[in-house]
N, C-alpha and C positions, 0 to 999 in steps of 0.2 A: 680637750675639743670634742672628743668622742661622747663623754658624759654630758656635756650640752646639748648635742645631737640627740641623743636618747631623750634626754628629759624634754626637750622640744617637741619630739615625735609622741611620747607618751601624754603631754599635755594636749596636743591636737587630737589624739584618738579619744580621750576623756571628755573633751569638749564636744566633739562630734557625737559620741554616744549619749551623752546627756542631752543633746538637742534631739536627736531621734526617739531617745526613749520616752521622753515626756511629751514629745509632739506639740504641735501647735493648738491653741483653742479652736481652730476648725477641724482638726480631726477627730476629737472626741469632747463630749461633755457629759456633764451630770443630769440623770433625770430621776424623777419620783417614780418608783415602780407602778403604783396603783393608778396614776393618772397620765403616764409618758410626757410630763411635762419638765420642761428643761427648767433647771434651779442652779442655785450659785454651786459652783464646783466644790466649794468647802464641805458640802453636806458629804460627797464621796471622799474626798481628801480625808475626812475625819472618820470614815468608814462607819456612817450612820445608817441604822437599819432602815430599810424600805428604800434606799437610794442606789443606783449604779451607774456605772459608765457605759457610755453609748457611743457608737461611733459609725461613720459612713459605711465603713468596709466590714460590717457584722453580717457575715453570710447565715450565720445560725438562726437569724430571725427571718421569718416569712411573713409577709402581709396577709391579713385575713381578707377573704373574699366571701362574699354571700354567694351562695348557689342559688340559682334560679330553678324553680320548681314548676313545671307545666302541668296542672290540674285539668 
């Protein structure tokens, strides 16, 4: 009885980890670096050069703003 309970618990933990580790398609996507264009996830899944995963929570990137200069 105890072995079955442990097995069930481990199955639930592994399934929950799998869902959060992969995330949903809305959490991250694959982009072409040079153009910042969304492309098929298969490019990033195959580790093709020039493509990288992007996400909404990427705090490392800052948006580029043009500075106004008054002459």
